[in-house]
PATORSE-440141 format. One record per atom (N, C-alpha, C): residue in one letter; atom name; x, y, z. Coordinates in steps of 0.2 Angstrom, whole numbers. Layout:
<rs>
R rest atom    xx    yy    zz
R    A   CA     X     Y     Z
...
</rs>
This chain:
<rs>
R rest atom    xx    yy    zz
R    X    N     5    -7     1
R    X   CA     1     0    -1
R    X    C     5     6     0
R    X    N     1    11    -3
R    X   CA     5    17    -3
R    X    C     6    23     1
R    X    N     9    26     2
R    X   CA    10    31    10
R    X    C     3    34     7
R    X    N     3    38    -1
R    X   CA    -3    43    -2
R    X    C    -7    37    -2
R    X    N   -10    35    -1
R    X   CA   -14    29     0
R    X    C   -18    29     7
R    X    N   -11    28    11
R    X   CA   -14    25    18
R    X    C   -15    33    21
R    X    N   -11    38    18
R    X   CA   -15    47    20
R    X    C   -18    47    19
R    X    N   -26    47    12
R    X   CA   -31    48    10
R    X    C   -35    43    16
R    X    N   -33    37    17
R    X   CA   -40    36    20
R    X    C   -39    36    29
R    X    N   -33    41    27
R    X   CA   -33    43    39
R    X    C   -35    48    37
R    X    N   -38    54    34
R    X   CA   -38    59    29
R    X    C   -46    59    32
R    X    N   -48    53    26
R    X   CA   -56    51    27
R    X    C   -59    48    35
R    X    N   -56    46    37
R    X   CA   -58    41    44
R    X    C   -60    48    48
R    X    N   -54    53    49
R    X   CA   -55    57    53
R    X    C   -59    62    49
R    X    N   -61    63    44
R    X   CA   -63    69    43
R    X    C   -73    63    43
R    X    N   -73    57    41
R    X   CA   -80    56    45
R    X    C   -83    54    53
R    X    N   -76    53    56
R    X   CA   -76    55    65
R    X    C   -78    60    67
R    X    N   -76    65    62
R    X   CA   -77    74    65
R    X    C   -83    76    62
R    X    N   -86    73    56
R    X   CA   -92    74    55
R    X    C   -97    69    60
R    X    N   -94    66    61
R    X   CA  -100    60    65
R    X    C  -101    62    74
R    X    N   -95    66    76
R    X   CA   -96    71    81
R    X    C  -100    77    80
R    X    N  -100    82    75
R    X   CA   -99    87    76
R    X    C  -109    87    75
R    X    N  -112    82    70
R    X   CA  -117    81    70
R    X    C  -124    78    74
R    X    N  -116    72    81
R    X   CA  -122    72    86
R    X    C  -120    79    92
R    X    N  -117    81    92
R    X   CA  -115    89    96
R    X    C  -123    97    92
R    X    N  -123    93    87
R    X   CA  -128    97    86
R    X    C  -137    99    88
R    X    N  -137    90    85
R    X   CA  -144    88    85
R    X    C  -144    85    94
R    X    N  -140    82   101
R    X   CA  -138    86   105
R    X    C  -139    92   106
R    X    N  -138    98   104
R    X   CA  -140   103   107
R    X    C  -146   106   106
R    X    N  -149   101    99
R    X   CA  -156   106    98
R    X    C  -162   101    99
R    X    N  -159    95   104
R    X   CA  -164    91   108
R    X    C  -164    94   115
R    X    N  -160    98   115
R    X   CA  -156   101   124
R    X    C  -161   107   121
R    X    N  -162   108   120
R    X   CA  -166   117   118
R    X    C  -173   116   117
R    X    N  -175   112   112
R    X   CA  -182   109   114
R    X    C  -185   105   120
R    X    N  -181   105   121
R    X   CA  -182   101   130
R    X    C  -185   109   137
R    X    N  -179   108   138
R    X   CA  -178   118   138
R    X    C  -185   122   136
R    X    N  -186   125   131
R    X   CA  -191   125   129
R    X    C  -198   123   131
R    X    N  -197   118   130
R    X   CA  -206   116   134
R    X    C  -207   115   139
R    X    N  -199   114   144
R    X   CA  -201   116   151
R    X    C  -203   124   154
R    X    N  -200   129   149
R    X   CA  -202   136   149
R    X    C  -209   137   147
R    X    N  -210   131   143
R    X   CA  -219   134   139
R    X    C  -224   132   145
R    X    N  -219   126   148
R    X   CA  -226   124   154
R    X    C  -225   131   163
R    X    N  -222   131   162
R    X   CA  -221   135   165
R    X    C  -222   143   166
R    X    N  -221   145   161
R    X   CA  -226   149   156
R    X    C  -234   150   156
R    X    N  -237   145   156
R    X   CA  -245   144   154
R    X    C  -245   141   160
R    X    N  -241   138   165
R    X   CA  -245   139   171
R    X    C  -247   146   177
R    X    N  -240   149   177
R    X   CA  -242   156   177
R    X    C  -246   161   176
R    X    N  -247   162   169
R    X   CA  -254   164   169
R    X    C  -258   163   167
R    X    N  -260   157   171
R    X   CA  -266   154   172
R    X    C  -268   153   179
R    X    N  -262   154   183
R    X   CA  -261   154   189
R    X    C  -266   162   190
R    X    N  -263   165   186
R    X   CA  -265   173   187
R    X    C  -272   176   186
R    X    N  -275   172   181
R    X   CA  -280   172   179
R    X    C  -283   170   185
R    X    N  -284   165   186
R    X   CA  -288   164   192
R    X    C  -287   166   198
R    X    N  -283   168   201
R    X   CA  -281   172   207
R    X    C  -287   177   206
R    X    N  -287   182   199
R    X   CA  -289   188   200
R    X    C  -297   185   201
R    X    N  -299   179   197
R    X   CA  -307   177   194
R    X    C  -309   174   202
R    X    N  -303   172   206
R    X   CA  -305   169   216
R    X    C  -308   176   215
R    X    N  -304   181   216
R    X   CA  -302   188   222
R    X    C  -309   191   219
R    X    N  -312   190   214
R    X   CA  -317   196   209
R    X    C  -323   190   215
R    X    N  -323   185   213
R    X   CA  -333   181   217
R    X    C  -330   184   221
R    X    N  -326   182   228
R    X   CA  -324   184   234
R    X    C  -326   190   235
R    X    N  -323   196   233
R    X   CA  -326   203   233
R    X    C  -334   205   231
R    X    N  -337   206   227
R    X   CA  -341   207   225
R    X    C  -347   200   226
R    X    N  -346   197   231
R    X   CA  -348   190   234
R    X    C  -356   195   239
R    X    N  -355   197   238
R    X   CA  -360   204   244
R    X    C  -360   202   252
R    X    N  -356   198   254
R    X   CA  -350   197   259
R    X    C  -351   203   267
R    X    N  -351   201   272
R    X   CA  -350   208   276
R    X    C  -342   206   273
R    X    N  -338   216   278
R    X   CA  -333   217   278
R    X    C  -326   213   281
R    X    N  -330   210   284
R    X   CA  -323   204   286
R    X    C  -322   199   281
R    X    N  -329   194   282
R    X   CA  -326   192   275
R    X    C  -325   192   269
R    X    N  -327   199   267
R    X   CA  -325   200   261
R    X    C  -316   200   259
R    X    N  -315   202   266
R    X   CA  -307   203   266
R    X    C  -305   197   267
R    X    N  -306   194   269
R    X   CA  -304   188   273
R    X    C  -303   182   268
R    X    N  -309   185   262
R    X   CA  -312   179   256
R    X    C  -305   180   251
R    X    N  -305   186   250
R    X   CA  -301   191   244
R    X    C  -294   186   246
R    X    N  -291   189   254
R    X   CA  -283   186   257
R    X    C  -282   180   255
R    X    N  -288   178   256
R    X   CA  -289   168   254
R    X    C  -287   166   247
R    X    N  -290   168   243
R    X   CA  -293   169   237
R    X    C  -284   171   231
R    X    N  -279   174   237
R    X   CA  -277   174   234
R    X    C  -271   172   234
R    X    N  -269   171   241
R    X   CA  -265   165   243
R    X    C  -265   159   242
R    X    N  -272   156   241
R    X   CA  -276   148   242
R    X    C  -274   146   236
R    X    N  -272   142   230
R    X   CA  -275   140   225
R    X    C  -278   133   225
R    X    N  -285   134   224
R    X   CA  -285   124   224
R    X    C  -280   118   222
R    X    N  -276   119   217
R    X   CA  -273   117   211
R    X    C  -263   119   217
R    X    N  -261   121   221
R    X   CA  -259   120   224
R    X    C  -252   125   221
R    X    N  -255   127   215
R    X   CA  -252   131   210
R    X    C  -251   138   213
R    X    N  -249   142   216
R    X   CA  -251   152   216
R    X    C  -246   155   214
R    X    N  -248   162   212
R    X   CA  -247   164   208
R    X    C  -239   169   213
R    X    N  -237   168   220
R    X   CA  -232   170   220
R    X    C  -227   162   220
R    X    N  -227   158   221
R    X   CA  -224   151   221
R    X    C  -223   150   212
R    X    N  -226   152   207
R    X   CA  -223   151   202
R    X    C  -219   157   199
R    X    N  -223   164   201
R    X   CA  -215   169   201
R    X    C  -210   164   205
R    X    N  -210   163   205
R    X   CA  -202   159   209
R    X    C  -199   156   204
R    X    N  -204   150   202
R    X   CA  -200   146   199
R    X    C  -200   150   190
R    X    N  -205   155   190
R    X   CA  -201   158   183
R    X    C  -196   162   182
R    X    N  -194   163   188
R    X   CA  -187   167   190
R    X    C  -180   164   192
R    X    N  -184   157   191
R    X   CA  -179   151   189
R    X    C  -177   149   182
R    X    N  -183   147   177
R    X   CA  -182   147   171
R    X    C  -181   150   166
R    X    N  -185   156   167
R    X   CA  -187   160   165
R    X    C  -179   166   161
R    X    N  -177   168   156
R    X   CA  -171   174   154
R    X    C  -173   180   160
R    X    N  -171   183   160
R    X   CA  -173   192   163
R    X    C  -176   194   162
R    X    N  -177   196   155
R    X   CA  -181   200   153
R    X    C  -190   196   153
R    X    N  -188   192   154
R    X   CA  -197   189   155
R    X    C  -199   191   162
R    X    N  -193   188   167
R    X   CA  -194   189   175
R    X    C  -196   196   177
R    X    N  -194   201   173
R    X   CA  -197   207   172
R    X    C  -200   209   173
R    X    N  -202   206   167
R    X   CA  -211   206   163
R    X    C  -218   205   167
R    X    N  -214   199   170
R    X   CA  -220   194   176
R    X    C  -218   201   183
R    X    N  -217   202   185
R    X   CA  -214   207   189
R    X    C  -220   211   191
R    X    N  -222   217   187
R    X   CA  -226   223   190
R    X    C  -233   219   188
R    X    N  -235   212   184
R    X   CA  -241   210   181
R    X    C  -241   206   191
R    X    N  -239   202   193
R    X   CA  -236   199   201
R    X    C  -241   208   203
R    X    N  -237   211   204
R    X   CA  -237   217   208
R    X    C  -245   221   206
R    X    N  -246   220   202
R    X   CA  -253   223   199
R    X    C  -258   217   204
R    X    N  -258   212   205
R    X   CA  -263   205   207
R    X    C  -261   209   213
R    X    N  -257   210   217
R    X   CA  -257   210   223
R    X    C  -260   219   224
R    X    N  -259   226   222
R    X   CA  -262   229   222
R    X    C  -269   227   221
R    X    N  -272   223   217
R    X   CA  -280   224   217
R    X    C  -281   219   223
R    X    N  -279   216   225
R    X   CA  -277   209   232
R    X    C  -282   216   235
R    X    N  -277   220   239
R    X   CA  -277   225   243
R    X    C  -282   232   243
R    X    N  -285   232   237
R    X   CA  -288   236   234
R    X    C  -299   232   236
R    X    N  -298   227   234
R    X   CA  -306   224   233
R    X    C  -307   223   242
R    X    N  -301   220   244
R    X   CA  -300   216   252
R    X    C  -301   224   256
R    X    N  -298   230   254
R    X   CA  -299   233   262
R    X    C  -305   237   259
R    X    N  -309   239   252
R    X   CA  -317   243   252
R    X    C  -321   239   248
R    X    N  -327   240   250
R    X   CA  -335   238   250
R    X    C  -334   240   241
R    X    N  -329   238   237
R    X   CA  -334   240   230
R    X    C  -338   239   224
R    X    N  -341   240   219
R    X   CA  -344   235   214
R    X    C  -342   236   208
R    X    N  -343   230   205
R    X   CA  -337   228   198
R    X    C  -336   235   192
R    X    N  -339   238   193
R    X   CA  -341   244   188
R    X    C  -336   252   190
R    X    N  -333   250   198
R    X   CA  -332   255   201
R    X    C  -326   260   198
R    X    N  -323   265   199
R    X   CA  -320   269   196
R    X    C  -311   265   199
R    X    N  -310   264   205
R    X   CA  -306   262   210
R    X    C  -304   256   206
R    X    N  -311   250   204
R    X   CA  -309   242   202
R    X    C  -305   246   196
R    X    N  -310   250   194
R    X   CA  -304   249   187
R    X    C  -299   253   185
R    X    N  -297   256   189
R    X   CA  -288   259   189
R    X    C  -284   254   191
R    X    N  -286   249   195
R    X   CA  -281   242   194
R    X    C  -284   238   192
R    X    N  -289   236   189
R    X   CA  -288   228   182
R    X    C  -284   233   176
R    X    N  -285   241   175
R    X   CA  -284   241   167
R    X    C  -278   241   168
R    X    N  -272   244   172
R    X   CA  -266   242   172
R    X    C  -263   232   173
R    X    N  -267   232   177
R    X   CA  -267   224   180
R    X    C  -268   219   171
R    X    N  -271   221   166
R    X   CA  -273   217   162
R    X    C  -269   217   154
R    X    N  -266   227   155
R    X   CA  -262   228   151
R    X    C  -250   222   152
R    X    N  -252   225   156
R    X   CA  -247   220   159
R    X    C  -247   213   157
R    X    N  -250   212   159
R    X   CA  -251   202   158
R    X    C  -253   203   151
R    X    N  -254   206   147
R    X   CA  -255   205   140
R    X    C  -248   206   137
R    X    N  -244   213   139
R    X   CA  -237   211   138
R    X    C  -233   206   142
R    X    N  -233   204   145
R    X   CA  -228   197   148
R    X    C  -232   193   143
R    X    N  -237   189   141
R    X   CA  -237   186   138
R    X    C  -235   185   134
R    X    N  -236   193   126
R    X   CA  -232   195   121
R    X    C  -224   193   122
R    X    N  -219   196   127
R    X   CA  -213   195   129
R    X    C  -212   185   131
R    X    N  -216   181   135
R    X   CA  -217   176   137
R    X    C  -217   172   127
R    X    N  -222   174   122
R    X   CA  -222   169   116
R    X    C  -218   172   113
R    X    N  -215   180   113
R    X   CA  -207   180   107
R    X    C  -202   176   110
R    X    N  -203   172   117
R    X   CA  -196   168   119
R    X    C  -198   165   120
R    X    N  -204   158   115
R    X   CA  -205   152   114
R    X    C  -201   153   108
R    X    N  -201   157   104
R    X   CA  -201   155    98
R    X    C  -192   155    93
R    X    N  -194   151    91
R    X   CA  -188   147    90
R    X    C  -182   155    83
R    X    N  -178   154    86
R    X   CA  -170   160    85
R    X    C  -173   162    78
R    X    N  -172   156    73
R    X   CA  -172   157    66
R    X    C  -179   163    64
R    X    N  -186   161    67
R    X   CA  -192   164    69
R    X    C  -192   171    67
R    X    N  -188   170    76
R    X   CA  -185   180    77
R    X    C  -180   182    74
R    X    N  -176   180    71
R    X   CA  -171   183    67
R    X    C  -175   186    60
R    X    N  -178   181    57
R    X   CA  -183   183    53
R    X    C  -188   192    53
R    X    N  -189   191    61
R    X   CA  -195   195    62
R    X    C  -192   202    61
R    X    N  -182   201    64
R    X   CA  -179   205    67
R    X    C  -179   210    60
R    X    N  -176   205    54
R    X   CA  -175   210    48
R    X    C  -181   212    44
R    X    N  -187   209    44
R    X   CA  -192   211    42
R    X    C  -195   217    43
R    X    N  -191   218    52
R    X   CA  -194   225    54
R    X    C  -190   230    54
R    X    N  -184   227    51
R    X   CA  -179   233    51
R    X    C  -179   236    42
R    X    N  -182   233    37
R    X   CA  -185   233    33
R    X    C  -188   240    30
</rs>
């Protein structure tokens, strides 16, 4: 066997092994990204669901026509005790672990508005159409919509984000 033939065979073998390793690394990275994205999607959905359900429970407690003490206790109970054991505070902490900082920072005002709403509904006997309730409900839903968009954008594939960016620059 000639030295040239042997050299070509060695180079071919090294190239083949290197190609296989690179392919496996890319596949592994893709699977890891897919798993991480799915984890974030689940936490995002649970957090948004928890916010909406907490809001609904507080509304039922606040506008149920109960005496002041029962209303106050009912609103606080609705805020703190989720029947599915996924209260918003616990999910906010989970969100802080799995999400990028910009998503977590977008979640903080929504949770803060929910607390403001809790305090208002617990302290005052209001009607659903009252100005005071509208003043806290509006920012809550506006911030919730912003958070949902930030989460949705974070879950988009990187190629999709790049193409949207390029289109917006045109």
